[in-house]
C-alpha positions as CSV (number, residue, x, y, z in Angstrom):
1,M,-14.3,-6.2,25.8
2,R,-14.5,-2.6,26.1
3,V,-10.6,-2.7,26.7
4,T,-9.9,-4.5,23.5
5,A,-12.4,-2.3,21.6
6,S,-10.7,0.8,23.3
7,V,-7.2,-0.6,22.0
8,T,-8.6,-1.0,18.8
9,A,-9.7,2.6,18.4
10,L,-6.5,4.2,19.3
11,A,-4.9,2.1,16.7
12,L,-6.8,3.3,14.1
13,L,-6.8,6.6,14.8
14,A,-2.5,6.3,15.5
15,P,-0.5,3.8,13.2
16,L,2.7,2.7,14.8
17,L,6.1,4.4,13.2
18,A,8.9,2.6,13.7
19,D,12.2,4.8,12.9
20,E,14.7,3.1,14.9
21,L,15.9,2.2,11.6
22,P,18.2,5.1,9.1
23,V,16.4,6.8,6.2
24,A,17.9,8.0,3.3
25,S,19.6,12.0,3.4
26,N,18.1,15.2,2.1
27,R,21.9,16.0,1.3
28,D,21.6,16.0,-2.7
29,G,18.3,17.4,-2.4
30,P,15.0,15.7,-3.5
31,P,15.1,13.1,-5.7
32,Q,13.9,13.0,-9.5
33,R,11.7,9.6,-9.6
34,L,10.3,7.5,-7.3
35,T,10.0,4.2,-7.7
36,V,6.6,2.3,-6.3
37,V,5.9,-1.1,-5.3
38,A,2.2,-2.3,-4.1
39,Y,2.1,-5.7,-3.0
40,N,-0.8,-8.1,-1.1
41,I,1.7,-9.9,0.8
42,R,-0.6,-12.6,2.3
43,M,0.9,-12.2,5.6
44,G,4.0,-13.8,4.1
45,F,2.9,-16.9,2.9
46,G,3.7,-18.2,-0.3
47,L,1.0,-20.3,-2.7
48,D,3.3,-23.2,-0.7
49,G,1.2,-22.3,2.6
50,R,4.8,-22.0,4.0
51,F,6.4,-18.5,5.3
52,D,8.6,-17.2,3.3
53,L,10.1,-14.2,4.3
54,A,13.5,-14.5,1.6
55,G,10.9,-14.7,-1.4
56,L,8.6,-11.6,-0.4
57,T,12.4,-9.8,0.6
58,G,13.7,-10.8,-2.4
59,A,10.2,-9.8,-5.0
60,I,10.3,-6.2,-3.7
61,E,14.1,-5.6,-3.4
62,R,14.6,-6.7,-7.3
63,Q,12.6,-3.7,-7.9
64,R,14.8,-1.5,-5.9
65,P,12.1,1.0,-4.6
66,D,11.6,4.3,-2.7
67,V,8.3,3.0,-1.2
68,V,6.4,0.0,-0.7
69,L,2.9,-0.1,0.1
70,L,1.7,-3.6,1.7
71,S,-1.9,-5.4,2.3
72,E,-2.9,-8.3,4.2
73,V,0.3,-7.0,7.0
74,D,0.2,-9.8,9.8
75,R,1.9,-8.9,13.0
76,A,2.0,-11.7,15.0
77,W,-1.7,-13.1,15.4
78,L,-0.7,-16.6,16.9
79,L,-2.8,-18.8,14.4
80,N,-0.5,-17.6,11.6
81,G,3.0,-18.9,14.0
82,G,3.2,-15.3,15.4
83,H,5.4,-13.5,13.1
84,D,5.5,-10.2,13.2
85,T,6.1,-10.0,9.6
86,L,5.9,-6.4,8.7
87,D,8.6,-5.7,11.0
88,L,10.8,-8.6,9.7
89,L,10.3,-7.5,5.8
90,S,11.2,-3.9,7.4
91,D,14.9,-5.2,9.0
92,R,15.7,-7.1,5.8
93,L,14.4,-4.3,3.3
94,G,16.2,-1.5,5.5
95,M,13.5,0.4,5.0
96,P,11.0,1.9,8.5
97,Y,7.6,1.4,7.9
98,V,4.2,3.4,9.1
99,F,1.0,0.6,9.9
100,G,-2.5,1.2,10.0
101,P,-4.4,-1.2,11.2
102,A,-8.0,-2.3,10.2
103,A,-10.2,-5.4,11.9
104,D,-7.1,-5.5,14.8
105,P,-4.2,-3.6,15.6
106,V,-2.2,-6.9,14.2
107,W,-3.6,-6.8,10.9
108,G,-3.9,-4.1,8.1
109,D,-2.1,-2.3,5.9
110,A,1.1,-0.6,5.9
111,V,4.0,1.7,3.9
112,L,7.9,1.9,4.0
113,S,9.8,4.6,3.0
114,R,13.7,4.9,1.9
115,W,12.8,8.4,2.4
116,P,11.6,10.5,6.4
117,V,7.5,10.0,6.3
118,R,5.1,12.5,7.8
119,D,2.1,12.9,9.1
120,P,0.5,9.6,9.3
121,R,-3.5,9.2,9.5
122,T,-6.2,6.3,8.5
123,L,-9.8,6.0,7.8
124,P,-11.7,3.4,8.5
125,L,-13.9,1.9,5.9
126,A,-17.2,0.6,6.0
127,A,-17.0,-3.1,6.2
128,V,-19.3,-4.2,8.4
129,G,-19.5,-8.4,7.8
130,A,-15.9,-8.4,6.2
131,P,-13.7,-10.4,8.6
132,T,-10.2,-8.9,7.9
133,G,-12.0,-5.5,7.9
134,A,-10.7,-2.4,5.6
135,Q,-9.5,1.2,6.1
136,A,-6.6,3.9,4.3
137,L,-3.1,5.0,5.8
138,A,-2.2,8.4,4.4
139,V,1.6,9.4,4.7
140,T,3.3,12.2,3.6
141,L,7.2,11.6,2.4
142,D,9.7,14.3,3.4
143,L,11.4,14.7,0.0
144,G,14.2,17.6,1.0
145,D,14.1,20.9,0.4
146,G,10.1,20.9,1.0
147,V,9.5,18.7,-1.5
148,R,6.5,16.3,0.1
149,T,4.7,13.4,-2.0
150,A,1.5,12.3,0.1
151,V,1.4,8.2,-0.2
152,V,-2.3,6.4,0.6
153,S,-2.0,2.3,1.1
154,T,-5.4,0.5,0.9
155,H,-6.8,-2.3,0.5
156,L,-10.5,-2.7,-0.4
157,Q,-12.5,-5.3,1.3
158,P,-16.4,-4.8,1.3
159,P,-18.7,-6.3,2.9
160,P,-19.8,-9.8,1.6
161,G,-22.4,-9.2,-0.9
162,R,-21.1,-6.1,-1.8
163,G,-18.7,-4.3,-4.1
164,P,-16.5,-2.0,-3.2
165,V,-17.9,1.4,-5.2
166,V,-18.1,2.8,-1.3
167,Q,-15.1,2.2,-0.1
168,A,-13.5,3.4,-3.4
169,R,-15.2,6.5,-3.4
170,A,-14.2,7.5,0.8
171,V,-10.5,6.3,-0.2
172,A,-10.5,8.7,-3.5
173,D,-12.1,12.0,-1.4
174,F,-9.5,10.9,1.5
175,A,-6.7,10.6,-0.4
176,I,-7.2,14.1,-2.5
177,G,-7.9,15.9,0.7
178,Y,-5.3,14.7,2.6
179,A,-3.0,15.4,-0.2
180,D,-4.1,19.2,-0.2
181,G,-3.1,19.7,-3.8
182,R,0.7,18.2,-3.2
183,P,1.6,15.3,-5.6
184,L,-0.1,12.2,-4.4
185,V,0.2,8.3,-4.7
186,V,-3.0,6.0,-4.0
187,A,-2.1,2.5,-4.2
188,G,-3.0,-1.5,-3.1
189,D,-5.2,-4.2,-3.3
190,L,-8.5,-2.6,-4.3
191,N,-10.3,-5.7,-5.9
192,T,-11.5,-3.8,-8.7
193,Q,-10.6,-3.7,-12.5
194,P,-10.0,-0.8,-15.3
195,G,-13.7,-0.2,-16.7
196,D,-15.5,-1.1,-12.8
197,E,-17.3,1.3,-11.4
198,A,-15.4,1.1,-8.6
199,F,-12.2,1.9,-10.4
200,A,-13.7,5.0,-12.0
201,K,-13.9,6.5,-8.8
202,F,-10.2,7.1,-8.6
203,T,-10.2,8.4,-11.8
204,G,-13.2,10.6,-11.8
205,V,-11.6,12.3,-9.0
206,G,-8.8,12.9,-11.8
207,L,-6.0,10.6,-10.9
208,I,-4.3,8.5,-13.4
209,D,-3.8,4.8,-13.9
210,A,-0.3,4.2,-13.5
211,L,-0.1,1.0,-14.8
212,A,-2.4,1.8,-18.2
213,A,1.3,1.5,-20.3
214,A,1.2,-1.7,-19.2
215,R,-2.2,-2.9,-19.6
216,P,-3.8,-5.9,-19.4
217,L,-1.3,-6.2,-16.6
218,A,-3.0,-9.5,-14.6
219,T,-1.8,-10.1,-11.0
220,S,-4.1,-12.5,-9.5
221,P,-4.0,-15.3,-8.7
222,A,0.0,-15.3,-8.8
223,D,0.5,-18.7,-10.4
224,D,-1.9,-18.2,-13.3
225,P,-2.8,-14.0,-13.3
226,R,-6.0,-13.7,-14.6
227,E,-7.6,-10.5,-12.6
228,Q,-6.2,-6.7,-12.4
229,I,-7.0,-5.8,-8.8
230,D,-3.5,-4.8,-7.6
231,H,-3.1,-0.7,-9.2
232,V,-1.4,2.0,-8.6
233,F,-2.7,5.6,-8.9
234,V,-1.2,8.9,-9.4
235,S,-2.3,12.8,-9.5
236,P,-1.0,15.1,-12.8
237,G,2.3,15.8,-13.1
238,L,3.6,12.4,-11.8
239,S,4.6,10.4,-14.5
240,A,5.1,7.0,-14.7
241,T,7.3,4.7,-16.4
242,G,8.3,1.0,-16.6
243,P,5.4,-0.6,-14.9
244,V,5.3,-3.9,-14.2
245,A,4.0,-7.1,-12.5
246,P,7.1,-9.5,-11.9
247,R,6.2,-13.3,-11.7
248,G,6.6,-15.0,-8.4
249,T,4.8,-17.3,-5.8
250,A,5.7,-16.0,-2.5
251,S,2.2,-14.8,-2.4
252,D,-0.9,-15.4,-4.1
253,H,-1.4,-12.1,-5.4
254,L,1.8,-10.2,-7.6
255,P,3.3,-7.2,-6.4
256,V,3.1,-4.2,-8.9
257,A,5.6,-1.8,-9.8
258,V,6.2,1.5,-11.1
259,T,9.0,4.5,-11.3
260,L,7.3,7.9,-10.9
261,T,8.8,11.3,-12.4
262,L,8.2,14.2,-10.3
263,P,6.9,17.6,-11.6
264,P,9.7,19.9,-11.9
265,R,9.7,23.0,-9.0
């Protein structure tokens, strides 16, 4: 038991970086735009209960993303068939990943990027009683010529009977501190809707709803979306265009995607 706890604690402090895949070259300088996808992938299982790697890959690839933030990432739970969904998806997309464990070393959130990733950090979130735990994973995208953008992937999972306000406040503060004035993207399954107190924790620290132009933009359940619970927040200076939640059944959530224009240097 002590060994398991130690391994889990180390995993929370040290996300795993898969760097064996090539990343985009910076020879032409930083990009002007980044397309962001946030997706709760339900451990790789579609609404029909089958493992649907092809469906997930297609849903993400169609958005031509530069960075992908994933929630409910399963990395080989035997209960689910032993699939390392993240590694398989990374190979198909050709995008390296950073993984942030939540409940244990094989469950959590991830960031995949076409650009080099630096300085990964995780923040465990208060989630006593929540079976899958919760965390926030922060990374920095190195876009070349000294241009860097902070990205935070999270899945708010409050304990039973409690809302996500405490976790939302913790993530918002963590993200602002980590970015330290750099452009910032915070996204994931936040289990809160526009107008809720938890949603306001992100806008209250100055972040902007990058999906606002498309509201209402329901993402759950995927076959009859009624709830707006998957979000992308950005810092001022990042302008958002083309927000969408494309329909599909590769998960019980719809992905959200948006293109961000970087501030002029």
